[in-house]
N, CA, C and O atoms as a GROMACS GRO file, in nm:
protein
  544
    1MET      N    1  -1.121  -0.383  -1.962
    1MET     CA    2  -1.204  -0.362  -1.830
    1MET      C    3  -1.202  -0.415  -1.698
    1MET      O    4  -1.303  -0.405  -1.629
    2ASN      N    5  -1.072  -0.482  -1.643
    2ASN     CA    6  -1.012  -0.573  -1.615
    2ASN      C    7  -1.028  -0.519  -1.418
    2ASN      O    8  -1.080  -0.550  -1.310
    3GLU      N    9  -0.907  -0.385  -1.513
    3GLU     CA   10  -0.865  -0.276  -1.451
    3GLU      C   11  -1.004  -0.234  -1.285
    3GLU      O   12  -0.990  -0.233  -1.163
    4ILE      N   13  -1.150  -0.201  -1.399
    4ILE     CA   14  -1.210  -0.167  -1.350
    4ILE      C   15  -1.239  -0.254  -1.218
    4ILE      O   16  -1.198  -0.241  -1.103
    5GLN      N   17  -1.293  -0.314  -1.255
    5GLN     CA   18  -1.312  -0.487  -1.158
    5GLN      C   19  -1.183  -0.555  -1.065
    5GLN      O   20  -1.197  -0.637  -0.974
    6ASN      N   21  -1.091  -0.515  -1.101
    6ASN     CA   22  -0.956  -0.500  -0.921
    6ASN      C   23  -0.979  -0.407  -0.884
    6ASN      O   24  -0.943  -0.406  -0.766
    7ILE      N   25  -1.053  -0.246  -0.930
    7ILE     CA   26  -1.028  -0.184  -0.860
    7ILE      C   27  -1.155  -0.185  -0.726
    7ILE      O   28  -1.150  -0.180  -0.603
    8LEU      N   29  -1.266  -0.196  -0.827
    8LEU     CA   30  -1.369  -0.248  -0.743
    8LEU      C   31  -1.308  -0.303  -0.661
    8LEU      O   32  -1.238  -0.246  -0.578
    9ASN      N   33  -1.327  -0.452  -0.673
    9ASN     CA   34  -1.303  -0.580  -0.566
    9ASN      C   35  -1.156  -0.570  -0.442
    9ASN      O   36  -1.138  -0.656  -0.356
   10VAL      N   37  -1.079  -0.464  -0.459
   10VAL     CA   38  -1.014  -0.392  -0.359
   10VAL      C   39  -1.087  -0.261  -0.315
   10VAL      O   40  -1.038  -0.204  -0.218
   11THR      N   41  -1.144  -0.232  -0.344
   11THR     CA   42  -1.108  -0.046  -0.284
   11THR      C   43  -1.370  -0.121  -0.231
   11THR      O   44  -1.434  -0.018  -0.209
   12PHE      N   45  -1.435  -0.213  -0.223
   12PHE     CA   46  -1.561  -0.151  -0.211
   12PHE      C   47  -1.567  -0.260  -0.079
   12PHE      O   48  -1.674  -0.251  -0.020
   13PRO      N   49  -1.453  -0.383  -0.008
   13PRO     CA   50  -1.515  -0.353   0.063
   13PRO      C   51  -1.441  -0.256   0.192
   13PRO      O   52  -1.451  -0.270   0.314
   14PHE      N   53  -1.404  -0.207   0.153
   14PHE     CA   54  -1.296  -0.025   0.239
   14PHE      C   55  -1.400  -0.027   0.292
   14PHE      O   56  -1.435  -0.061   0.404
   15VAL      N   57  -1.484   0.037   0.150
   15VAL     CA   58  -1.642   0.103   0.192
   15VAL      C   59  -1.719   0.067   0.254
   15VAL      O   60  -1.773   0.145   0.332
   16GLU      N   61  -1.745  -0.029   0.250
   16GLU     CA   62  -1.823  -0.110   0.344
   16GLU      C   63  -1.813  -0.126   0.468
   16GLU      O   64  -1.904  -0.124   0.551
   17SER      N   65  -1.743  -0.135   0.479
   17SER     CA   66  -1.624  -0.120   0.563
   17SER      C   67  -1.675  -0.019   0.683
   17SER      O   68  -1.715  -0.057   0.793
   18LEU      N   69  -1.667   0.082   0.651
   18LEU     CA   70  -1.658   0.202   0.661
   18LEU      C   71  -1.818   0.257   0.681
   18LEU      O   72  -1.839   0.348   0.761
   19LEU      N   73  -1.882   0.222   0.636
   19LEU     CA   74  -2.031   0.210   0.612
   19LEU      C   75  -2.082   0.153   0.741
   19LEU      O   76  -2.171   0.218   0.796
   20LYS      N   77  -2.030   0.010   0.817
   20LYS     CA   78  -2.077  -0.065   0.872
   20LYS      C   79  -2.029  -0.029   1.052
   20LYS      O   80  -2.049  -0.086   1.160
   21GLU      N   81  -1.930   0.145   0.992
   21GLU     CA   82  -1.827   0.129   1.164
   21GLU      C   83  -1.926   0.276   1.179
   21GLU      O   84  -1.991   0.319   1.274
   22TYR      N   85  -1.906   0.322   1.059
   22TYR     CA   86  -1.959   0.449   1.109
   22TYR      C   87  -2.142   0.550   1.001
   22TYR      O   88  -2.176   0.668   1.014
   23GLY      N   89  -2.206   0.445   0.915
   23GLY     CA   90  -2.301   0.458   0.870
   23GLY      C   91  -2.315   0.620   0.728
   23GLY      O   92  -2.412   0.688   0.693
   24GLU      N   93  -2.171   0.623   0.688
   24GLU     CA   94  -2.081   0.673   0.600
   24GLU      C   95  -1.919   0.674   0.558
   24GLU      O   96  -1.837   0.582   0.562
   25PHE      N   97  -1.908   0.796   0.522
   25PHE     CA   98  -1.771   0.759   0.452
   25PHE      C   99  -1.706   0.948   0.318
   25PHE      O  100  -1.758   1.020   0.232
   26TYR      N  101  -1.616   0.940   0.367
   26TYR     CA  102  -1.635   1.084   0.263
   26TYR      C  103  -1.609   1.056   0.097
   26TYR      O  104  -1.589   0.936   0.116
   27PRO      N  105  -1.601   1.062   0.030
   27PRO     CA  106  -1.514   1.067  -0.079
   27PRO      C  107  -1.403   1.017  -0.127
   27PRO      O  108  -1.316   1.103  -0.118
   28LEU      N  109  -1.356   0.897  -0.184
   28LEU     CA  110  -1.206   0.800  -0.196
   28LEU      C  111  -1.207   0.792  -0.360
   28LEU      O  112  -1.302   0.794  -0.438
   29ALA      N  113  -1.094   0.785  -0.378
   29ALA     CA  114  -1.096   0.678  -0.503
   29ALA      C  115  -0.950   0.625  -0.503
   29ALA      O  116  -0.847   0.642  -0.439
   30SER      N  117  -0.990   0.557  -0.598
   30SER     CA  118  -0.887   0.400  -0.582
   30SER      C  119  -0.889   0.410  -0.820
   30SER      O  120  -0.951   0.453  -0.917
   31VAL      N  121  -0.756   0.320  -0.768
   31VAL     CA  122  -0.685   0.430  -0.912
   31VAL      C  123  -0.602   0.292  -0.992
   31VAL      O  124  -0.516   0.252  -0.914
   32ALA      N  125  -0.602   0.220  -1.102
   32ALA     CA  126  -0.519   0.186  -1.118
   32ALA      C  127  -0.436   0.144  -1.270
   32ALA      O  128  -0.454   0.113  -1.388
   33LYS      N  129  -0.336   0.169  -1.168
   33LYS     CA  130  -0.213   0.198  -1.264
   33LYS      C  131  -0.149   0.187  -1.382
   33LYS      O  132  -0.238   0.148  -1.457
   34THR      N  133  -0.022   0.200  -1.463
   34THR     CA  134  -0.009   0.210  -1.538
   34THR      C  135   0.038   0.032  -1.566
   34THR      O  136   0.029  -0.036  -1.669
   35ASP      N  137   0.100  -0.012  -1.401
   35ASP     CA  138   0.177  -0.098  -1.346
   35ASP      C  139   0.023  -0.251  -1.315
   35ASP      O  140   0.020  -0.364  -1.266
   36ASN      N  141  -0.042  -0.187  -1.359
   36ASN     CA  142  -0.191  -0.229  -1.289
   36ASN      C  143  -0.183  -0.297  -1.173
   36ASN      O  144  -0.235  -0.402  -1.134
   37THR      N  145  -0.071  -0.180  -1.102
   37THR     CA  146  -0.108  -0.237  -0.945
   37THR      C  147  -0.314  -0.098  -0.938
   37THR      O  148  -0.382  -0.030  -1.016
   38VAL      N  149  -0.314  -0.138  -0.799
   38VAL     CA  150  -0.487  -0.090  -0.749
   38VAL      C  151  -0.377  -0.010  -0.633
   38VAL      O  152  -0.272  -0.045  -0.578
   39GLU      N  153  -0.432   0.071  -0.632
   39GLU     CA  154  -0.390   0.181  -0.516
   39GLU      C  155  -0.557   0.323  -0.450
   39GLU      O  156  -0.663   0.358  -0.503
   40GLN      N  157  -0.511   0.344  -0.367
   40GLN     CA  158  -0.619   0.404  -0.284
   40GLN      C  159  -0.619   0.543  -0.271
   40GLN      O  160  -0.633   0.560  -0.150
   41LEU      N  161  -0.611   0.657  -0.325
   41LEU     CA  162  -0.618   0.771  -0.308
   41LEU      C  163  -0.657   0.846  -0.243
   41LEU      O  164  -0.765   0.883  -0.289
   42LEU      N  165  -0.625   0.911  -0.130
   42LEU     CA  166  -0.688   0.932  -0.013
   42LEU      C  167  -0.624   1.128   0.053
   42LEU      O  168  -0.521   1.172   0.002
   43ASN      N  169  -0.689   1.203   0.144
   43ASN     CA  170  -0.634   1.280   0.226
   43ASN      C  171  -0.636   1.375   0.105
   43ASN      O  172  -0.517   1.395   0.083
   44PHE      N  173  -0.702   1.439   0.021
   44PHE     CA  174  -0.729   1.552  -0.131
   44PHE      C  175  -0.733   1.699  -0.020
   44PHE      O  176  -0.793   1.725   0.084
   45GLU      N  177  -0.643   1.764  -0.098
   45GLU     CA  178  -0.687   1.959   0.023
   45GLU      C  179  -0.804   1.953  -0.033
   45GLU      O  180  -0.841   1.886  -0.129
   46THR      N  181  -0.880   2.054   0.057
   46THR     CA  182  -1.072   2.162   0.028
   46THR      C  183  -0.977   2.304   0.077
   46THR      O  184  -0.866   2.310   0.129
   47ASP      N  185  -1.049   2.383   0.047
   47ASP     CA  186  -1.014   2.451   0.074
   47ASP      C  187  -1.174   2.478   0.223
   47ASP      O  188  -1.242   2.580   0.215
   48GLU      N  189  -1.188   2.425   0.281
   48GLU     CA  190  -1.311   2.410   0.418
   48GLU      C  191  -1.207   2.362   0.539
   48GLU      O  192  -1.086   2.373   0.559
   49ASN      N  193  -1.264   2.332   0.574
   49ASN     CA  194  -1.130   2.303   0.728
   49ASN      C  195  -1.167   2.164   0.761
   49ASN      O  196  -1.162   2.073   0.678
   50GLU      N  197  -1.213   2.145   0.912
   50GLU     CA  198  -1.256   2.019   0.913
   50GLU      C  199  -1.327   1.890   0.876
   50GLU      O  200  -1.286   1.778   0.908
   51PHE      N  201  -1.415   1.910   0.821
   51PHE     CA  202  -1.553   1.874   0.847
   51PHE      C  203  -1.593   1.971   0.616
   51PHE      O  204  -1.676   2.053   0.576
   52PRO      N  205  -1.497   1.904   0.556
   52PRO     CA  206  -1.547   1.940   0.397
   52PRO      C  207  -1.649   1.910   0.312
   52PRO      O  208  -1.640   1.806   0.248
   53LYS      N  209  -1.725   1.966   0.301
   53LYS     CA  210  -1.863   1.888   0.241
   53LYS      C  211  -1.776   1.750   0.127
   53LYS      O  212  -1.658   1.725   0.104
   54SER      N  213  -1.889   1.698   0.088
   54SER     CA  214  -1.864   1.602  -0.022
   54SER      C  215  -1.818   1.631  -0.147
   54SER      O  216  -1.724   1.582  -0.208
   55THR      N  217  -1.949   1.775  -0.198
   55THR     CA  218  -1.903   1.824  -0.301
   55THR      C  219  -1.733   1.868  -0.384
   55THR      O  220  -1.671   1.846  -0.488
   56SER      N  221  -1.722   1.937  -0.262
   56SER     CA  222  -1.557   1.952  -0.232
   56SER      C  223  -1.421   1.897  -0.253
   56SER      O  224  -1.313   1.930  -0.302
   57ILE      N  225  -1.510   1.745  -0.160
   57ILE     CA  226  -1.362   1.670  -0.212
   57ILE      C  227  -1.395   1.568  -0.306
   57ILE      O  228  -1.302   1.489  -0.322
   58ILE      N  229  -1.465   1.552  -0.354
   58ILE     CA  230  -1.519   1.530  -0.553
   58ILE      C  231  -1.393   1.615  -0.600
   58ILE      O  232  -1.275   1.587  -0.618
   59GLU      N  233  -1.471   1.733  -0.612
   59GLU     CA  234  -1.401   1.837  -0.698
   59GLU      C  235  -1.213   1.830  -0.642
   59GLU      O  236  -1.122   1.814  -0.723
   60SER      N  237  -1.192   1.846  -0.504
   60SER     CA  238  -1.040   1.867  -0.556
   60SER      C  239  -0.981   1.683  -0.536
   60SER      O  240  -0.879   1.650  -0.475
   61ILE      N  241  -1.098   1.567  -0.617
   61ILE     CA  242  -1.009   1.433  -0.621
   61ILE      C  243  -1.003   1.421  -0.710
   61ILE      O  244  -0.924   1.332  -0.743
   62LYS      N  245  -1.117   1.541  -0.886
   62LYS     CA  246  -1.085   1.466  -0.992
   62LYS      C  247  -1.087   1.547  -1.025
   62LYS      O  248  -1.151   1.565  -1.129
   63LYS      N  249  -0.991   1.701  -0.941
   63LYS     CA  250  -0.849   1.809  -1.053
   63LYS      C  251  -0.728   1.723  -0.975
   63LYS      O  252  -0.623   1.770  -1.020
   64GLU      N  253  -0.704   1.644  -0.903
   64GLU     CA  254  -0.573   1.552  -0.869
   64GLU      C  255  -0.592   1.438  -0.988
   64GLU      O  256  -0.497   1.410  -1.062
   65LEU      N  257  -0.688   1.390  -0.999
   65LEU     CA  258  -0.685   1.262  -1.155
   65LEU      C  259  -0.609   1.322  -1.234
   65LEU      O  260  -0.499   1.278  -1.267
   66ARG      N  261  -0.669   1.452  -1.281
   66ARG     CA  262  -0.689   1.510  -1.397
   66ARG      C  263  -0.554   1.556  -1.421
   66ARG      O  264  -0.530   1.570  -1.540
   67LEU      N  265  -0.429   1.592  -1.318
   67LEU     CA  266  -0.327   1.622  -1.313
   67LEU      C  267  -0.224   1.468  -1.346
   67LEU      O  268  -0.113   1.478  -1.399
   68LYS      N  269  -0.272   1.359  -1.313
   68LYS     CA  270  -0.199   1.251  -1.316
   68LYS      C  271  -0.279   1.204  -1.417
   68LYS      O  272  -0.206   1.179  -1.514
   69GLN      N  273  -0.339   1.191  -1.430
   69GLN     CA  274  -0.404   1.097  -1.571
   69GLN      C  275  -0.303   0.967  -1.612
   69GLN      O  276  -0.345   0.855  -1.585
   70ASN      N  277  -0.161   0.981  -1.682
   70ASN     CA  278  -0.102   0.942  -1.780
   70ASN      C  279   0.010   0.883  -1.676
   70ASN      O  280   0.129   0.879  -1.708
   71GLU      N  281  -0.039   0.838  -1.548
   71GLU     CA  282   0.005   0.756  -1.456
   71GLU      C  283  -0.106   0.670  -1.428
   71GLU      O  284  -0.071   0.579  -1.353
   72TYR      N  285  -0.269   0.665  -1.472
   72TYR     CA  286  -0.342   0.602  -1.465
   72TYR      C  287  -0.402   0.535  -1.635
   72TYR      O  288  -0.395   0.566  -1.754
   73ILE      N  289  -0.476   0.402  -1.526
   73ILE     CA  290  -0.509   0.310  -1.682
   73ILE      C  291  -0.710   0.345  -1.639
   73ILE      O  292  -0.828   0.347  -1.674
   74ALA      N  293  -0.629   0.361  -1.559
   74ALA     CA  294  -0.870   0.354  -1.506
   74ALA      C  295  -0.921   0.438  -1.399
   74ALA      O  296  -0.889   0.545  -1.452
   75ILE      N  297  -0.984   0.479  -1.274
   75ILE     CA  298  -1.027   0.544  -1.250
   75ILE      C  299  -1.136   0.557  -1.175
   75ILE      O  300  -1.237   0.576  -1.243
   76ALA      N  301  -1.158   0.553  -1.012
   76ALA     CA  302  -1.289   0.505  -0.986
   76ALA      C  303  -1.322   0.589  -0.876
   76ALA      O  304  -1.248   0.566  -0.780
   77LEU      N  305  -1.407   0.679  -0.855
   77LEU     CA  306  -1.489   0.798  -0.771
   77LEU      C  307  -1.576   0.775  -0.645
   77LEU      O  308  -1.694   0.808  -0.640
   78PHE      N  309  -1.511   0.717  -0.546
   78PHE     CA  310  -1.620   0.639  -0.447
   78PHE      C  311  -1.659   0.715  -0.347
   78PHE      O  312  -1.596   0.766  -0.254
   79TYR      N  313  -1.828   0.718  -0.391
   79TYR     CA  314  -1.899   0.860  -0.305
   79TYR      C  315  -2.061   0.806  -0.264
   79TYR      O  316  -2.140   0.794  -0.359
   80LYS      N  317  -2.104   0.779  -0.147
   80LYS     CA  318  -2.262   0.803  -0.079
   80LYS      C  319  -2.306   0.896  -0.125
   80LYS      O  320  -2.244   1.002  -0.115
   81VAL      N  321  -2.489   0.884  -0.226
   81VAL     CA  322  -2.600   0.906  -0.253
   81VAL      C  323  -2.697   0.887  -0.296
   81VAL      O  324  -2.731   0.803  -0.380
   82LYS      N  325  -2.802   1.031  -0.198
   82LYS     CA  326  -2.930   0.921  -0.158
   82LYS      C  327  -2.987   0.900  -0.302
   82LYS      O  328  -2.931   0.953  -0.398
   83LEU      N  329  -3.079   0.836  -0.314
   83LEU     CA  330  -3.179   0.851  -0.405
   83LEU      C  331  -3.373   0.785  -0.383
   83LEU      O  332  -3.454   0.694  -0.364
   84LYS      N  333  -3.335   0.943  -0.408
   84LYS     CA  334  -3.475   0.991  -0.420
   84LYS      C  335  -3.550   0.914  -0.465
   84LYS      O  336  -3.650   0.888  -0.398
   85GLU      N  337  -3.532   0.854  -0.583
   85GLU     CA  338  -3.697   0.781  -0.648
   85GLU      C  339  -3.717   0.655  -0.567
   85GLU      O  340  -3.826   0.600  -0.582
   86GLU      N  341  -3.597   0.579  -0.451
   86GLU     CA  342  -3.638   0.464  -0.422
   86GLU      C  343  -3.596   0.504  -0.304
   86GLU      O  344  -3.496   0.440  -0.272
   87ASN      N  345  -3.629   0.580  -0.228
   87ASN     CA  346  -3.614   0.618  -0.081
   87ASN      C  347  -3.481   0.507   0.055
   87ASN      O  348  -3.481   0.447   0.162
   88THR      N  349  -3.360   0.562  -0.100
   88THR     CA  350  -3.271   0.414   0.002
   88THR      C  351  -3.103   0.535   0.008
   88THR      O  352  -3.135   0.649  -0.027
   89ASP      N  353  -3.034   0.530   0.024
   89ASP     CA  354  -2.837   0.544  -0.001
   89ASP      C  355  -2.811   0.442  -0.030
   89ASP      O  356  -2.830   0.326   0.008
   90ALA      N  357  -2.758   0.501  -0.115
   90ALA     CA  358  -2.607   0.423  -0.274
   90ALA      C  359  -2.476   0.480  -0.264
   90ALA      O  360  -2.441   0.596  -0.247
   91ILE      N  361  -2.405   0.366  -0.280
   91ILE     CA  362  -2.226   0.409  -0.308
   91ILE      C  363  -2.264   0.405  -0.470
   91ILE      O  364  -2.311   0.326  -0.550
   92ALA      N  365  -2.213   0.545  -0.466
   92ALA     CA  366  -2.173   0.543  -0.593
   92ALA      C  367  -2.045   0.535  -0.687
   92ALA      O  368  -1.967   0.596  -0.614
   93VAL      N  369  -1.997   0.513  -0.762
   93VAL     CA  370  -1.928   0.458  -0.816
   93VAL      C  371  -1.902   0.534  -0.932
   93VAL      O  372  -2.002   0.543  -1.004
   94TYR      N  373  -1.786   0.601  -0.981
   94TYR     CA  374  -1.794   0.748  -1.143
   94TYR      C  375  -1.688   0.626  -1.170
   94TYR      O  376  -1.607   0.608  -1.079
   95VAL      N  377  -1.679   0.540  -1.283
   95VAL     CA  378  -1.566   0.459  -1.275
   95VAL      C  379  -1.556   0.595  -1.447
   95VAL      O  380  -1.633   0.684  -1.485
   96GLU      N  381  -1.410   0.536  -1.506
   96GLU     CA  382  -1.347   0.622  -1.627
   96GLU      C  383  -1.252   0.467  -1.685
   96GLU      O  384  -1.186   0.420  -1.593
   97HIS      N  385  -1.241   0.402  -1.800
   97HIS     CA  386  -1.117   0.348  -1.809
   97HIS      C  387  -1.038   0.404  -2.000
   97HIS      O  388  -1.077   0.404  -2.117
   98LYS      N  389  -0.931   0.437  -1.932
   98LYS     CA  390  -0.868   0.521  -2.059
   98LYS      C  391  -0.856   0.470  -2.188
   98LYS      O  392  -0.858   0.546  -2.284
   99LEU      N  393  -0.834   0.248  -2.210
   99LEU     CA  394  -0.795   0.243  -2.267
   99LEU      C  395  -0.903   0.220  -2.351
   99LEU      O  396  -0.909   0.239  -2.473
  100GLU      N  397  -1.003   0.170  -2.260
  100GLU     CA  398  -1.188   0.175  -2.295
  100GLU      C  399  -1.297   0.268  -2.382
  100GLU      O  400  -1.405   0.274  -2.441
  101ASN      N  401  -1.128   0.359  -2.324
  101ASN     CA  402  -1.281   0.534  -2.340
  101ASN      C  403  -1.403   0.576  -2.314
  101ASN      O  404  -1.483   0.645  -2.377
  102VAL      N  405  -1.404   0.505  -2.177
  102VAL     CA  406  -1.541   0.482  -2.120
  102VAL      C  407  -1.564   0.579  -2.023
  102VAL      O  408  -1.475   0.660  -1.995
  103ALA      N  409  -1.686   0.580  -1.962
  103ALA     CA  410  -1.736   0.664  -1.786
  103ALA      C  411  -1.813   0.614  -1.817
  103ALA      O  412  -1.858   0.580  -1.926
  104TYR      N  413  -1.851   0.597  -1.676
  104TYR     CA  414  -1.987   0.568  -1.600
  104TYR      C  415  -2.033   0.553  -1.484
  104TYR      O  416  -1.958   0.478  -1.422
  105THR      N  417  -2.148   0.598  -1.402
  105THR     CA  418  -2.168   0.576  -1.256
  105THR      C  419  -2.215   0.449  -1.199
  105THR      O  420  -2.315   0.396  -1.247
  106LEU      N  421  -2.160   0.402  -1.113
  106LEU     CA  422  -2.248   0.264  -1.091
  106LEU      C  423  -2.340   0.302  -0.904
  106LEU      O  424  -2.305   0.338  -0.792
  107TYR      N  425  -2.476   0.262  -0.978
  107TYR     CA  426  -2.459   0.243  -0.851
  107TYR      C  427  -2.493   0.105  -0.744
  107TYR      O  428  -2.502  -0.013  -0.778
  108TYR      N  429  -2.506   0.151  -0.634
  108TYR     CA  430  -2.530   0.005  -0.594
  108TYR      C  431  -2.627   0.120  -0.374
  108TYR      O  432  -2.590   0.190  -0.280
  109PRO      N  433  -2.774   0.041  -0.438
  109PRO     CA  434  -2.856   0.122  -0.339
  109PRO      C  435  -2.850   0.067  -0.210
  109PRO      O  436  -2.923  -0.031  -0.227
  110TYR      N  437  -2.796   0.057  -0.029
  110TYR     CA  438  -2.827  -0.024   0.059
  110TYR      C  439  -2.922   0.048   0.160
  110TYR      O  440  -2.985   0.153   0.165
  111GLU      N  441  -2.899  -0.073   0.244
  111GLU     CA  442  -2.932  -0.062   0.372
  111GLU      C  443  -2.847  -0.110   0.455
  111GLU      O  444  -2.769  -0.200   0.424
  112ILE      N  445  -2.858  -0.021   0.642
  112ILE     CA  446  -2.723  -0.153   0.691
  112ILE      C  447  -2.868  -0.191   0.851
  112ILE      O  448  -2.910  -0.113   0.938
  113ILE      N  449  -2.897  -0.312   0.830
  113ILE     CA  450  -2.922  -0.414   0.912
  113ILE      C  451  -2.872  -0.471   0.977
  113ILE      O  452  -2.808  -0.571   0.949
  114LYS      N  453  -2.892  -0.408   1.117
  114LYS     CA  454  -2.838  -0.535   1.219
  114LYS      C  455  -2.651  -0.543   1.224
  114LYS      O  456  -2.615  -0.637   1.294
  115ASN      N  457  -2.583  -0.497   1.190
  115ASN     CA  458  -2.448  -0.433   1.172
  115ASN      C  459  -2.381  -0.452   1.046
  115ASN      O  460  -2.260  -0.446   1.023
  116THR      N  461  -2.510  -0.485   0.941
  116THR     CA  462  -2.506  -0.550   0.865
  116THR      C  463  -2.459  -0.454   0.740
  116THR      O  464  -2.473  -0.338   0.780
  117THR      N  465  -2.410  -0.455   0.606
  117THR     CA  466  -2.539  -0.416   0.491
  117THR      C  467  -2.626  -0.501   0.408
  117THR      O  468  -2.633  -0.623   0.424
  118ALA      N  469  -2.712  -0.416   0.294
  118ALA     CA  470  -2.795  -0.555   0.196
  118ALA      C  471  -2.794  -0.455   0.175
  118ALA      O  472  -2.814  -0.345   0.227
  119PHE      N  473  -2.762  -0.508   0.072
  119PHE     CA  474  -2.786  -0.411  -0.071
  119PHE      C  475  -2.849  -0.472  -0.191
  119PHE      O  476  -2.831  -0.580  -0.246
  120SER      N  477  -2.914  -0.389  -0.212
  120SER     CA  478  -3.041  -0.413  -0.331
  120SER      C  479  -2.943  -0.414  -0.523
  120SER      O  480  -2.834  -0.380  -0.569
  121ASP      N  481  -3.081  -0.480  -0.575
  121ASP     CA  482  -3.048  -0.490  -0.740
  121ASP      C  483  -2.925  -0.332  -0.756
  121ASP      O  484  -2.925  -0.241  -0.672
  122SER      N  485  -2.814  -0.335  -0.903
  122SER     CA  486  -2.702  -0.268  -0.943
  122SER      C  487  -2.687  -0.168  -1.048
  122SER      O  488  -2.597  -0.230  -1.104
  123TRP      N  489  -2.698  -0.084  -1.107
  123TRP     CA  490  -2.756  -0.077  -1.232
  123TRP      C  491  -2.626   0.064  -1.290
  123TRP      O  492  -2.580   0.143  -1.208
  124LYS      N  493  -2.594   0.069  -1.412
  124LYS     CA  494  -2.463   0.134  -1.368
  124LYS      C  495  -2.569   0.271  -1.554
  124LYS      O  496  -2.616   0.247  -1.665
  125THR      N  497  -2.549   0.388  -1.470
  125THR     CA  498  -2.522   0.526  -1.601
  125THR      C  499  -2.432   0.494  -1.722
  125THR      O  500  -2.351   0.401  -1.718
  126ILE      N  501  -2.450   0.583  -1.840
  126ILE     CA  502  -2.311   0.638  -1.941
  126ILE      C  503  -2.307   0.797  -1.879
  126ILE      O  504  -2.389   0.888  -1.866
  127GLU      N  505  -2.182   0.777  -1.851
  127GLU     CA  506  -2.144   0.906  -1.829
  127GLU      C  507  -2.026   1.010  -1.982
  127GLU      O  508  -1.954   0.993  -2.080
  128GLN      N  509  -2.068   1.078  -1.922
  128GLN     CA  510  -1.891   1.180  -2.023
  128GLN      C  511  -1.814   1.175  -1.973
  128GLN      O  512  -1.831   1.203  -1.855
  129MET      N  513  -1.622   1.127  -2.030
  129MET     CA  514  -1.561   1.139  -1.973
  129MET      C  515  -1.560   1.259  -1.931
  129MET      O  516  -1.624   1.358  -1.966
  130GLU      N  517  -1.441   1.231  -1.809
  130GLU     CA  518  -1.370   1.360  -1.682
  130GLU      C  519  -1.252   1.403  -1.701
  130GLU      O  520  -1.206   1.514  -1.726
  131ILE      N  521  -1.183   1.246  -1.675
  131ILE     CA  522  -1.111   1.266  -1.645
  131ILE      C  523  -0.962   1.266  -1.711
  131ILE      O  524  -0.871   1.345  -1.685
  132PHE      N  525  -0.961   1.179  -1.783
  132PHE     CA  526  -0.906   1.136  -1.923
  132PHE      C  527  -0.945   1.165  -2.030
  132PHE      O  528  -1.065   1.152  -2.052
  133ASN      N  529  -0.840   1.222  -2.155
  133ASN     CA  530  -0.884   1.278  -2.286
  133ASN      C  531  -0.882   1.483  -2.201
  133ASN      O  532  -0.860   1.582  -2.270
  134THR      N  533  -0.896   1.485  -2.128
  134THR     CA  534  -0.922   1.619  -2.148
  134THR      C  535  -0.752   1.718  -2.124
  134THR      O  536  -0.631   1.695  -2.117
  135LYS      N  537  -0.819   1.800  -2.119
  135LYS     CA  538  -0.703   1.948  -2.085
  135LYS      C  539  -0.664   1.953  -2.015
  135LYS      O  540  -0.743   1.941  -1.921
  136LYS      N  541  -0.506   1.978  -1.967
  136LYS     CA  542  -0.508   2.002  -1.818
  136LYS      C  543  -0.466   2.075  -1.826
  136LYS      O  544  -0.438   2.142  -1.726
   0.00000   0.00000   0.00000
């Protein structure tokens, strides 16, 4: 599971900087490759034009990850969500680990206060595998 932590360590600061600068970000993915390097995956094709919906980008990312799943040990998909129960925004990170055969979503609630991101307590939910061990 160190691969997931490595992905978070590399990508989370980038996502946080996007939030500080723009107040939002398009969904993006990072992967731990079989050689243990971490790589960000950007610029996914969607059927939409200049301003695609996040759901379209997420589906496009998942499709690409499934196609190249043999190159990865772990994946993480970062996207912004609105938590209705807490009435706050959060960074959601869907992760899967091929060798551990686990999938979950991490939630990091936040507020932007004076150009600083203030995070609340995070948590995770167990999910079904969507990328690894799926039919191509």
